[in-house]
N, C-alpha and C positions, 0 to 999 in steps of 0.2 A: 294418695298414701299419706301426705302431710296432714290432711284433715282427719284421717283415721287415727293417726298417732296422737293427735291432740285429744280426740275423743277417748282414746284408750287411757291416756294419762288421767283424764277426768274420772273415769270409772275406777282406776286404781286408787285415786285419792278418796273417792266416796266410800268404797267398800273396805278400806282399811289395808293393813299390812299383813302379809303372811309370815308364818314362822319359818325359820331355817330348819329343814329336816334332812334326814340322811337315808342311806341305803337300808336294805332289808333288816339287818340285825343291829344297826346303830341304835343307841339309846335315844329315847325321846326326852322331853323336858317338861318340867312343871312350870318353869319360868322362862317362857319363850323369848329369845331375842327376836327383834323385828327387822325385817328387810326394809332398808330405807326406800322412800319413793323414788321412782325414776324421774330424773330431771331432764334428761336428754334421751329421746328415743327416735330412732330413724329406721330406714329400711333394713339396716344390718343388725338391729337389736335382736338378740336371740328370743325366739317366741317363748322359751321357758321363763324368761324374766318377766314377761307380760302375764302369762297364764298362772305362773307361780305366785303372783301377788293378789289374785282375785279370790276372795273368801266365800263368795256366795254364787249360786247358780243363776243362769239367765232365766228370765220369766218368759219362757217359750215352751212349746210342745217339745217333748223329749225326742231327740234325734241323735244317732251316732253318725258323725260326719267324717268321712275319709277312712283311712286305714288305721289299724291298731297302733302303729308306730308313727303315724303322720296324719293327725286329725284333731278333732275336738268333740265336745259334748254339749249339746243344747238341752236346756231344761233338766239338768241333772237332779237325781233323787238321792237323798242321804239314807244310807242304811242305819237304823237305830243302833246306838252303841251297845245296847243289851237286847238280846232276844231270848226266847225260850231255850234255844240250843246253840247260841253263839254269843261271843263278846268281841268287840272291836278293839284292836291293839293300836298303840302309838297314836293316840287321839290328837297329839300336838301337830301331826302332819296334815290333818284335814283332808285325808284321802279316802274317805268312806263314801264316795259318791259313784253313782252308776245309772244305768237305765232301769226301768221297771223290770225288764227281762232279767237283768243281773240280780236285782233284789229278790225276785220270785225264785230264781235258781237257788240263792243262798238260803231262803226260807225252807224250801222243800229238801234240799241237800242236807241241811243241818238237822232236820227232823229224822232223816234216814240214818245219820251217823250213829246215834245211840243204839239203834236197832241192830245194825250190822256189825258194829265194832265194840260196843261196850263203853266207848268214850261218852262222857256227859254231853259233849258238843264240840264245836270248833272255835278256834281262835282265828279271827279274820285280820289279815294284814292289809296291804295296800290295795285299793281299788283304783279310782280315778280322782282327780281334783274336781272341784265344783263345776268347772267348765271344761274339764278334760285338758287336752293339749299336753305339750312337753312339760316335764317336771325339772325343776332346778337341780335336783339330785336323784339318783337312783335309776329308774326305769327308762328304757327307750320306748317301750310300749305303754299300755295302760292309758291311752290317750282318748278313747272313744266310749268309755263306760261299759266295756264288755270283758274286762280282765279283772281277776282277783287272785291274791295270794292267800293260801290257807296254810297256817303253821303246821309243822309236823310235830305238834305237841297237843295233847288233849286239853280241852277246856276244863278247868277245875270245877268241882261241884259247888262253887260259891262265886259271888260277884267280886271281881277284882277291883281293887282301889285304883284311883287315877295313877298313883305312883307305881303300882305294880304294872299297869298297862304300858307305862313309859320305860320301865327298867327291867322287867322280866324278859328273859331271852328264850327263844325257841330251842329246839333240840337238833343238833347236827347228827343225823343218823348215818352218815357216811364214814367209813373207816379211814384212819389217818393216811393210809397209802392210796386212797381214792379208788381202789380196785373192787370194793364190795361194800355192802352196808355193815355197820358196826352191830354185832349181835347183842351188845350191852343195851342198845337203844331201839333197834328195829324190832317191831312186834307184828304178829298177824293182824292186829288192828290197823296198822299203817296201810297194809295192803287193802283191807276191806274199805277203808275210807277213800283211798284213791280210786278203787274199783267203783264205788258208789257214785263218785263224781263222773267218771268216764262213761258210765252207763246212762247218764242223763242225755236225752236226745238233743238238747240244745248246746251241749258241750262240743266244741270244734276240735280242740287240742288240750292236752295237759302236758306241761313241761316239768321234768324232774331231772335230778342228777343222773348221769349214766349208771352209776352204781345202784341207784334205786331201780332204774329200768331193768338192770340185770337181775336184781332180786325178785322183781315182779314176774319176770319171765320164768324164773326158776320155781317160784312158789305158787303160780296162778292155778295150777291144776288143769283139768280138761276144759273148763269154761274160760276161753281165751279171746272171745270176740272183742272185748273192750280194750285189749292191750294195744290195738293199732292206734288209738287216740293218744297214748302216752308216749311222748317223744323225749329223748335225751337232749339236754342243753346245759350249757355252762352254769355253774353255781347250783342253785336250787337244792341245796343239801339241808337247809333248815325249813324250807317250805316247798309246796308245789303250786304251780301257776295254772289256773284254769282260764281258758279262753272260750267264750261263747260265739256261736255263729251270728251273723248279722240278722237282725229282726226281719221277718218275712215282709216283703213289699217295701222295705226301706231303701230307696234308691241311693240315698246319700251315703250309705255305709258300703265300704269296699271290703268284700269278703276275702278270706285267704284261700289259697288253693287247697283242695281236699288232701287229707293225709294219704301217703302212699299205701298201696295195698299190702296185706300181710300184717303179722303181729309185731314186726320189728325186732324179733328176738334172735334172728339168725346171726351167724358170726359176722357176715359182711356188714350188717346194719350197726353192730356194736363195736367192731374192731377199731374204727377211727377214734372213738371216744376213749379207748384205753391204750392208744399208741403213745409212744414215748414223747413225741412232740407236743401232744395235748396234755398229758399228765405232768410233764416236766419241760415246759417251753424254755428255749434259750432266751436269756435276757437280750433285749434289743439294744444294739449298739447305737450310741448317739442319742440325741434328744427325740422324744416321742412326740409326734405331731398329732394333736387331738383332731378328731373329725370336726369339720365346720358345724356349728350349731344350726339347727333349723330356725329359719326366720318365718315371719307371717307369709311371705311370698311362697314359701315351700309348702304351706298348708292349703287345704281347699279354701276357695274364696269366701265361702259361708262362715269360716271360722273368724273372720274379721267382725262380722255381725255378732256372732256369739260372744266375742270378747267385749264388745262395747255396749250391747243392749242391757237394759235393766233386768 
């Protein structure tokens, strides 16, 4: 372990310093502050402090290693910041990395969006870091190059400036009381965009706010097979989170259990998310103990090689 940490520090020194970035709707920056280099690293050093400082991918064949929230990415591929039907947001975060599978999904999904919804294209939020792994801020998942956030805001019909990409906000489509979508912002196009993503065979799950799931259930019509992939989860009122299945034959990737049967629109499936304790949780008394941060020992052994190799 000691030899590995020395190597890790060497890589961090060579590849430069990462910017400090934030959660989904935090503003980006045009003048990034830099993270200082690590001078003391040991077995207890959070893995996010190591992976969050590496700015380039490893020179290796692409592999998703481990689970979506406990793993890393070998041979990451960058999504171009501009495409025919997409634009990448918050460039200062350097989180537009993924597997070829994820890049291909975004290419074909974004082509479908103007056809089904009338949106000019999609705004792409966070994918993964160049070598995946835990992030210093924001997500617990997005670690193996198979997750992507899509903003609930149509791409404009022009190329955004760097400043706009860092400072533009997405649209919160959830009503203030959290019980339903806001009719001022929710449109049929939102449903069609989410549906187009869910119908892609490589999509494993889509996470949305429970109010969005409720609206989808109400408005989907008779074609409902795709709804079972769309699952309620905390947050996700400005964007929806797409998760792909592990690539076929990739033993290093740990897949997620299949989604439960049914469309998830019955009362029992949704009641929890609209219960008083979830909508209005009681403040916790006393100090809040954060969860222990993942260390390299918590990740698959191959992630040590991913972190240190050129």
